[in-house]
C-alpha positions as CSV (number, residue, x, y, z in Angstrom):
1,M,12.7,14.6,-15.0
2,P,15.9,13.4,-13.3
3,I,16.9,9.9,-14.1
4,G,17.2,9.2,-10.3
5,L,13.5,9.2,-10.1
6,I,13.5,6.0,-12.2
7,A,15.7,4.3,-9.5
8,L,13.2,5.3,-6.8
9,A,10.3,4.0,-9.0
10,I,12.2,0.6,-9.4
11,G,12.6,0.4,-5.6
12,G,8.9,1.1,-5.3
13,F,8.1,-1.6,-7.9
14,G,10.1,-4.2,-6.0
15,I,8.6,-3.3,-2.6
16,G,5.1,-3.4,-4.1
17,L,5.8,-6.7,-5.7
18,T,7.0,-8.2,-2.5
19,E,3.8,-7.1,-0.6
20,F,1.2,-8.3,-3.2
21,V,2.7,-11.2,-5.1
22,I,2.3,-13.6,-2.3
23,A,-1.5,-13.6,-2.7
24,G,-1.2,-15.3,-6.0
25,L,1.3,-17.8,-4.8
26,L,-0.3,-18.6,-1.4
27,P,-1.6,-22.1,-2.4
28,E,1.8,-23.2,-3.8
29,V,3.7,-21.8,-0.8
30,A,1.3,-23.4,1.7
31,R,1.6,-26.8,-0.1
32,D,5.4,-26.7,-0.3
33,L,6.0,-25.6,3.3
34,G,3.3,-27.9,4.7
35,V,0.9,-25.4,6.4
36,D,-2.8,-24.7,6.1
37,E,-4.5,-21.7,4.5
38,A,-4.8,-19.7,7.7
39,A,-1.1,-20.2,8.6
40,A,-0.1,-19.3,5.0
41,G,-2.2,-16.1,5.4
42,W,0.2,-14.9,8.1
43,L,2.9,-14.5,5.4
44,I,0.7,-11.5,4.3
45,S,-0.5,-10.5,7.8
46,G,3.0,-10.7,9.3
47,Y,4.4,-8.6,6.5
48,A,1.7,-6.0,7.0
49,L,2.3,-5.7,10.7
50,S,6.0,-5.4,10.1
51,V,5.4,-2.6,7.6
52,A,3.3,-0.8,10.3
53,F,6.1,-1.2,12.9
54,G,8.8,-0.2,10.5
55,A,7.0,2.8,9.1
56,I,6.9,4.5,12.5
57,V,10.0,3.2,14.3
58,L,12.4,3.4,11.4
59,T,11.1,6.8,10.2
60,L,11.7,8.2,13.7
61,A,15.1,6.5,14.0
62,V,16.5,7.9,10.8
63,T,14.8,11.3,10.6
64,R,18.2,13.1,11.2
65,L,20.3,11.0,8.8
66,P,21.1,11.8,5.2
67,R,18.2,10.6,3.1
68,K,20.1,9.0,0.3
69,Q,22.1,6.8,2.6
70,V,18.9,5.9,4.5
71,L,17.2,4.8,1.3
72,M,20.2,2.6,0.4
73,G,20.2,1.1,3.8
74,L,16.5,0.4,3.6
75,L,16.9,-1.3,0.2
76,G,19.8,-3.4,1.7
77,L,17.3,-4.6,4.3
78,F,14.8,-5.3,1.6
79,I,17.3,-7.4,-0.4
80,V,18.3,-9.5,2.7
81,G,14.6,-10.2,3.5
82,N,13.8,-11.5,0.0
83,L,17.0,-13.5,-0.1
84,V,16.0,-15.2,3.2
85,S,12.5,-15.9,1.6
86,A,14.0,-17.4,-1.5
87,L,16.2,-19.8,0.5
88,A,13.7,-20.5,3.3
89,P,13.7,-24.2,4.2
90,D,10.6,-24.0,6.4
91,Y,7.6,-21.9,7.3
92,G,9.3,-20.1,10.2
93,T,12.2,-18.9,8.1
94,M,9.9,-17.8,5.3
95,L,7.9,-15.7,7.7
96,L,11.2,-14.2,9.1
97,G,12.2,-13.3,5.6
98,R,8.9,-11.6,5.0
99,V,9.2,-9.6,8.3
100,I,12.8,-8.4,7.4
101,A,11.7,-7.3,3.9
102,A,8.6,-5.5,5.3
103,L,10.5,-3.3,7.8
104,C,11.8,-1.0,5.0
105,H,8.4,-0.5,3.3
106,G,6.9,2.4,5.1
107,A,10.1,4.4,5.6
108,F,11.1,3.9,2.0
109,F,8.0,5.4,0.6
110,G,7.8,8.2,3.2
111,I,11.4,9.3,2.9
112,G,11.6,8.5,-0.8
113,S,8.8,10.9,-1.5
114,V,10.7,13.7,0.1
115,V,13.8,12.8,-1.9
116,A,11.9,12.7,-5.1
117,A,10.5,16.2,-4.5
118,G,14.0,17.5,-3.6
119,M,15.4,16.4,-7.0
120,V,13.3,18.9,-9.0
121,P,12.2,22.6,-8.8
122,P,9.2,23.3,-6.7
123,A,6.8,23.5,-9.6
124,K,7.6,19.9,-10.6
125,R,7.5,18.2,-7.2
126,A,4.1,16.7,-7.6
127,S,5.1,15.1,-11.0
128,A,8.3,13.8,-9.5
129,I,6.5,12.0,-6.6
130,A,4.0,10.7,-9.1
131,V,6.9,9.1,-11.1
132,M,8.1,7.4,-7.9
133,F,4.7,6.0,-7.1
134,T,4.3,4.6,-10.6
135,G,6.5,1.8,-9.4
136,L,4.0,0.7,-6.8
137,T,1.1,1.0,-9.3
138,L,3.0,-1.1,-11.9
139,A,3.6,-3.7,-9.3
140,N,-0.1,-4.3,-9.1
141,V,-0.8,-4.1,-12.9
142,L,2.2,-5.9,-14.3
143,G,4.5,-7.2,-11.5
144,V,2.1,-9.3,-9.5
145,P,0.6,-11.3,-12.4
146,F,4.1,-11.8,-13.9
147,G,5.5,-12.8,-10.5
148,T,2.6,-15.3,-10.0
149,F,3.2,-16.7,-13.5
150,V,7.0,-17.2,-12.8
151,G,6.2,-18.8,-9.4
152,Q,3.8,-21.3,-10.9
153,A,6.1,-22.0,-13.9
154,Y,9.4,-22.3,-12.1
155,G,8.5,-22.5,-8.4
156,W,7.5,-19.8,-6.0
157,R,11.2,-19.4,-4.9
158,A,12.0,-18.1,-8.4
159,T,9.7,-15.2,-7.8
160,F,11.6,-14.1,-4.7
161,W,14.9,-14.6,-6.5
162,A,13.7,-12.2,-9.2
163,I,12.5,-9.7,-6.5
164,T,16.0,-9.8,-4.9
165,V,17.5,-8.9,-8.2
166,I,15.1,-6.0,-8.6
167,G,16.2,-4.8,-5.2
168,V,19.9,-4.9,-6.2
169,I,19.1,-3.0,-9.4
170,A,17.2,-0.3,-7.4
171,L,20.1,-0.1,-4.8
172,I,22.7,0.4,-7.6
173,G,20.4,3.0,-9.3
174,I,19.9,5.0,-6.1
175,A,23.6,4.9,-5.3
176,T,24.7,6.2,-8.7
177,L,21.8,8.3,-9.9
178,V,20.3,10.0,-6.9
179,P,22.3,13.1,-5.9
180,A,23.7,13.6,-2.5
181,P,22.8,15.6,-0.6
182,V,19.4,16.0,-2.2
183,R,17.7,19.3,-2.1
184,G,16.6,20.1,1.4
185,D,19.1,17.8,3.3
186,A,21.7,20.6,3.7
187,D,19.6,23.7,4.0
188,A,16.7,22.7,6.3
189,P,16.9,21.8,9.9
190,A,16.1,18.2,10.7
191,P,12.7,17.9,12.5
192,S,12.7,16.8,16.1
193,I,11.0,13.6,17.2
194,R,8.7,15.6,19.4
195,T,7.6,17.7,16.4
196,E,6.9,14.6,14.3
197,L,4.9,13.0,17.1
198,S,2.7,16.1,17.6
199,A,0.7,15.1,14.5
200,F,-1.2,12.6,16.7
201,R,-2.8,15.2,18.8
202,S,-5.3,15.7,16.1
203,G,-8.5,13.7,16.5
204,Q,-9.1,13.9,12.7
205,V,-5.7,12.3,12.1
206,W,-6.8,9.4,14.3
207,L,-10.2,9.1,12.6
208,S,-8.5,9.1,9.2
209,I,-6.2,6.3,10.4
210,V,-9.2,4.2,11.6
211,V,-10.8,4.7,8.1
212,T,-7.6,3.6,6.4
213,V,-7.3,0.5,8.6
214,L,-11.0,-0.5,8.0
215,G,-11.1,0.5,4.4
216,F,-8.1,-1.5,3.4
217,G,-8.8,-4.2,5.9
218,G,-12.0,-4.9,4.1
219,M,-10.5,-5.1,0.7
220,F,-7.5,-7.2,1.8
221,G,-9.7,-9.5,3.8
222,A,-11.1,-10.5,0.4
223,F,-7.9,-10.2,-1.6
224,T,-5.7,-12.3,0.7
225,Y,-7.5,-15.5,-0.2
226,I,-8.6,-14.5,-3.7
227,A,-6.7,-17.4,-5.3
228,Y,-8.7,-19.9,-3.2
229,T,-11.9,-18.1,-4.2
230,L,-11.1,-18.1,-7.9
231,T,-10.1,-21.8,-8.0
232,G,-12.3,-23.3,-5.3
233,V,-15.5,-21.4,-5.9
234,T,-15.5,-20.0,-9.4
235,G,-13.7,-23.0,-10.8
236,F,-10.9,-21.3,-12.7
237,D,-7.7,-23.3,-13.3
238,S,-4.7,-22.2,-11.2
239,A,-2.9,-21.3,-14.4
240,V,-5.5,-18.6,-15.1
241,V,-5.0,-16.9,-11.7
242,P,-2.1,-14.6,-13.0
243,W,-4.3,-13.3,-15.8
244,L,-7.2,-12.7,-13.4
245,L,-4.7,-10.6,-11.3
246,V,-4.0,-8.6,-14.3
247,V,-7.7,-7.7,-14.5
248,F,-7.6,-6.8,-10.8
249,G,-4.4,-4.7,-11.5
250,V,-6.2,-2.8,-14.3
251,G,-8.9,-1.9,-11.8
252,T,-6.4,-0.7,-9.2
253,F,-4.6,1.5,-11.8
254,S,-7.7,3.1,-13.2
255,G,-9.3,3.5,-9.8
256,N,-6.2,5.2,-8.4
257,L,-6.3,7.8,-11.2
258,L,-10.0,8.4,-10.9
259,G,-9.8,8.6,-7.1
260,G,-7.2,11.2,-7.4
261,R,-9.3,13.4,-9.6
262,L,-12.4,13.0,-7.4
263,A,-10.4,13.7,-4.2
264,A,-9.4,17.1,-5.7
265,L,-13.0,18.0,-5.6
266,S,-13.9,16.7,-2.2
267,V,-11.8,14.3,-0.1
268,D,-14.5,13.3,2.3
269,K,-17.3,12.8,-0.3
270,T,-14.9,10.7,-2.4
271,L,-14.1,8.4,0.5
272,I,-17.7,8.0,1.6
273,W,-18.9,7.0,-1.9
274,L,-15.9,4.8,-2.8
275,L,-16.1,2.9,0.4
276,L,-19.8,2.4,0.0
277,G,-19.2,1.2,-3.5
278,L,-16.5,-1.2,-2.3
279,T,-18.9,-2.6,0.4
280,L,-21.5,-3.3,-2.3
281,V,-19.0,-4.8,-4.7
282,L,-17.6,-7.3,-2.1
283,A,-21.2,-8.3,-1.0
284,G,-22.2,-8.8,-4.6
285,F,-19.0,-10.7,-5.3
286,A,-19.8,-13.1,-2.5
287,L,-23.2,-13.8,-4.0
288,T,-22.0,-14.3,-7.6
289,A,-18.6,-15.9,-7.1
290,A,-19.6,-19.1,-8.8
291,N,-20.3,-17.1,-12.1
292,P,-17.0,-16.6,-14.1
293,V,-18.2,-13.5,-15.9
294,A,-19.5,-11.9,-12.7
295,T,-16.3,-12.7,-11.0
296,V,-14.1,-11.0,-13.6
297,I,-16.3,-7.9,-13.4
298,A,-16.2,-7.9,-9.6
299,L,-12.4,-8.2,-9.7
300,V,-12.1,-5.0,-11.8
301,L,-14.5,-3.1,-9.5
302,M,-12.9,-4.4,-6.3
303,G,-9.5,-3.1,-7.5
304,A,-11.0,0.2,-8.7
305,F,-13.0,1.0,-5.6
306,G,-10.4,-0.2,-3.2
307,F,-7.4,1.6,-4.6
308,G,-9.5,4.6,-5.7
309,T,-9.5,5.5,-2.0
310,V,-5.7,5.8,-1.7
311,P,-5.2,9.3,-2.9
312,A,-8.1,10.6,-0.7
313,L,-6.9,8.6,2.4
314,Q,-3.4,10.0,2.0
315,T,-4.5,13.5,1.4
316,R,-6.9,13.5,4.4
317,V,-4.2,12.4,6.9
318,M,-1.7,14.9,5.5
319,S,-4.1,17.8,5.5
320,F,-4.9,17.3,9.2
321,A,-1.1,17.0,10.1
322,E,0.4,20.0,8.5
323,H,3.0,20.5,11.2
324,A,4.4,16.9,11.0
325,P,3.6,15.6,7.5
326,T,6.6,13.2,7.2
327,L,5.6,10.9,10.1
328,A,2.0,11.3,9.2
329,S,2.7,10.0,5.7
330,S,4.6,7.0,7.2
331,A,1.8,6.4,9.7
332,N,-0.8,6.3,7.0
333,I,1.3,3.6,5.2
334,A,1.4,1.7,8.5
335,S,-2.4,2.1,8.7
336,F,-2.8,0.5,5.3
337,N,-0.9,-2.5,6.4
338,V,-2.5,-2.8,9.8
339,G,-5.7,-3.0,7.8
340,N,-4.2,-5.7,5.6
341,A,-3.2,-7.7,8.6
342,L,-6.6,-7.3,10.3
343,G,-8.6,-8.3,7.2
344,A,-6.4,-11.3,6.4
345,W,-6.6,-12.5,10.0
346,I,-10.4,-12.2,10.3
347,A,-10.8,-13.8,6.8
348,G,-8.5,-16.7,7.9
349,L,-10.6,-17.2,11.0
350,A,-13.7,-17.5,8.8
351,I,-12.1,-20.1,6.5
352,S,-10.9,-22.1,9.5
353,A,-14.4,-22.1,10.9
354,G,-15.6,-23.9,7.8
355,L,-17.5,-21.0,6.2
356,G,-16.0,-21.5,2.8
357,Y,-14.0,-19.5,0.4
358,T,-16.6,-16.8,-0.2
359,S,-16.5,-16.0,3.5
360,P,-13.5,-13.6,3.1
361,L,-15.7,-11.5,0.7
362,C,-18.4,-11.3,3.4
363,V,-15.8,-10.4,6.0
364,G,-14.4,-7.7,3.7
365,A,-17.9,-6.2,3.1
366,A,-18.6,-6.0,6.8
367,I,-15.2,-4.4,7.6
368,T,-15.6,-1.8,4.8
369,A,-19.2,-1.0,5.9
370,A,-17.7,-0.1,9.3
371,A,-15.2,2.2,7.5
372,V,-18.2,4.0,5.9
373,L,-19.7,4.6,9.3
374,V,-16.5,6.0,10.7
375,M,-16.0,8.2,7.7
376,L,-19.4,9.7,8.0
377,V,-18.7,10.6,11.7
378,A,-15.3,12.0,10.7
379,A,-16.7,14.1,7.8
380,R,-19.4,15.5,10.0
381,A,-17.0,16.5,12.7
382,A,-14.6,18.0,10.2
383,R,-17.4,20.1,8.7
384,A,-18.4,21.4,12.1
385,A,-14.8,22.3,13.2
386,H,-13.2,23.2,9.9
387,P,-15.8,24.2,7.3
388,A,-13.2,25.4,4.8
389,H,-10.7,22.6,5.3
390,P,-9.3,21.0,2.1
391,A,-10.7,17.6,3.2
392,S,-14.2,18.9,2.3
393,A,-13.3,21.6,-0.2
394,A,-11.7,21.6,-3.6
395,A,-7.9,21.4,-3.3
396,A,-6.8,21.0,-6.9
397,S,-5.3,24.5,-7.0
398,D,-3.0,23.9,-4.0
399,P,0.0,21.8,-4.8
400,A,0.5,21.1,-1.1
401,T,-2.8,19.2,-1.1
402,D,-2.5,17.6,-4.6
403,S,-4.5,14.4,-4.2
404,K,-2.2,12.5,-6.6
405,S,0.8,13.4,-4.4
406,P,-0.3,13.6,-0.8
407,V,3.3,13.7,0.4
408,T,4.2,16.9,-1.5
409,R,3.6,19.1,1.5
410,P,6.8,18.2,3.5
411,A,8.9,19.2,0.4
412,V,6.9,22.3,-0.2
413,T,7.4,23.5,3.3
414,R,11.1,23.2,3.2
415,K,13.3,26.2,2.4
416,N,15.1,26.2,-0.9
């Protein structure tokens, strides 16, 4: 594998770390900046909404520019945003830093996937994209707990300084290790904005987006305030929170792998069962949150069921947007983050209403249950209109619908 893939993975690691680490540091950040829990939650919601905006707008804006230079520019934006966060003297500046850093998120993963695929022969494209996305996975398993530990030991600003350094390393790596032009930049015509936007004519694309919003909205409604639940309800010491996030990260890692294998058999059935499982886990977590053992088990299952849906969600959107997969990929990333913002906002309202620190779990279960209902409608409509579509049939043999690498299709369809 080309060493440039490592640079892309480091960039993915830093971006994933920025998105998720704040959940473990939320109590410390809120206390230092003098805001309540609901206001602090907007450091997650604001980030998520900015990802959604940047994923669409920036992808369209740079679609005709050289991809390597675009990735470098996006990482420059990421570095500036985290630097602002590290230096923020007040809540408003901190929120601004989060917004700036978030703008690069969706476009980086959408364009970076195409770059990764262009660095290797066609037969190895799925593996190349998987290498890039290991950065995001490792951000959950290792980066977030480590970042939370650093923030609690040396102050939350130290974590954002560390993320800034990671961004600089990724930028240098891409500048020196990623070839220019990458395969496909020079020999394929740039897609038009009209072509990219045509993906949204599909009703199934919209249904898939709704499922993504609700499915991740439910999980992040619970995850946003998980530090408060763990310390305020279960009774864990704040120093234990980073290690509990390791447990959650193990669940996300294993769930993502298992979800990819299941999605290769049937995308729609995988989504229905995993979303139903997540609903039951969140509801059960709310009932047993005072029990430490049950809480640890619930954290593993929440991560596994929640992130187990990612390969299938990505695959479903891509499979119904064959003519414009690049923007569809970015749009799906935007949908994940709209869901994050929705869940965090509703959960914050529940806490502000005095419903306690288990209320985000109940909110998450209700939102995820809605995702199950929408998914059932989407699956039935897909079977009626497209009985042989990959969303409901085995797709393991087709690299363009590889569930572990849903963004492979844009690279596969390029001339080489």
